[in-house]
C-alpha positions, 0 to 999 in steps of 0.5 A: 500500500502506498504511504499517504501523508496526512494533512496534519503530518504535512503541517507538522513537517512544515512547522518543524522545517520552519523552526529549523530554518529559524534556528539556523538563521538565529545561530548564523545571526549570533555567529555574525554578531559574535564576529562583529563584537569580537572585531569591535573589541580588537579595534577598541583594544588597539585604539586604547593601546595606541592612546596609551602609547601616544601618551607615553611618547608625548611624555618622553618627548616633552621631557626630551624637548624640555632638556633641549630647550635648556640649551637653546635658552642658556645664558651666554656669559663672559669669559671668566664670569662664574655660572650659578650653581646648576646653571647651564651657560655657554661662553659663545653663541656658536657652541650653544646653538650647535648643541641646541640644533643637535639635541632639538633635531634628535627630539624631532627625529625620535618623536615626529608625531608629537607636539613637542617633536614638532616644536623641537623641529621649529626650534632646531630650524631657529638654531640653524638660522642663528648659526647662519645656515640659512638653507637648512633653516629655510628648508625646515621652516618651509615644511613647517609652514605647511603644517596643519597646526595653524599656530605652528605654521604661522610661527614658521612663516614669520621666521621664514620671512626673516630668513628671506629678509636676511638673504636678500629675498625682500619681495618674498619676505614682504609677501609672507608678512602680508599673508600674516597680516591678513591671517594673524593667529594667537601666537602671531598677532596682527600688531606684531606682524604690522610692526615687523612689516613696517620695520622691514619696509623702513629702507625700501618703502619709508612712506608705507612704513610710516603708514603702518606705524600710524596704523598700529598707533590708531588700531592698538592704542595704549599697548606696548606695540603702539609705544614701539611704533611711536619710538620707530616713527621718531627714529625714522624722522620726516618722510617725504 
């Protein structure tokens, strides 16, 4: 006799099959969820680890930068003049800035992704500039000028303009000063840049220098910058 499946049995099989597929879907979903959660945990641990590593690197960089800056800011004493107990001093600027450039470059090289490392690179460039190594200073400052750090970029641009001024690139210096006038920052404020630009133009364009000095006196009265502008106007004398 042929086997006949009753409607009741058929319905039961369908329910069982549906339940089986549902269970498989749930298990698959759970496995996927587990994979996602596992990956999230790994990413979280990696981020946490990187944060701890970055903080430690920054602490190390800060200590190294502080030590290097003690050299950069060391007092120059006369030959035979005694130094105070524990004070770092130098007889001549050349040795001082040679040591500063070396130490600051080490900090910049060892901790390039930290703020102290970037500042070390800036002060290393200043050391090179004070040693008269303008090509090296210009190269470093030009790279820093492109930094995403607005304040650091402005500081580098101001110093780069000074390097251009010392090496006879007066037009390039003027261009950078005007850029800073248009986009001043907290560390490179507008009155300071105006004063620097006016000083830069005293010989090549005295009338504009006078105009800038007067602008400082008008826009920033009762400030030390305005007092400096007043003194420079007196030194400049009448301009026709």
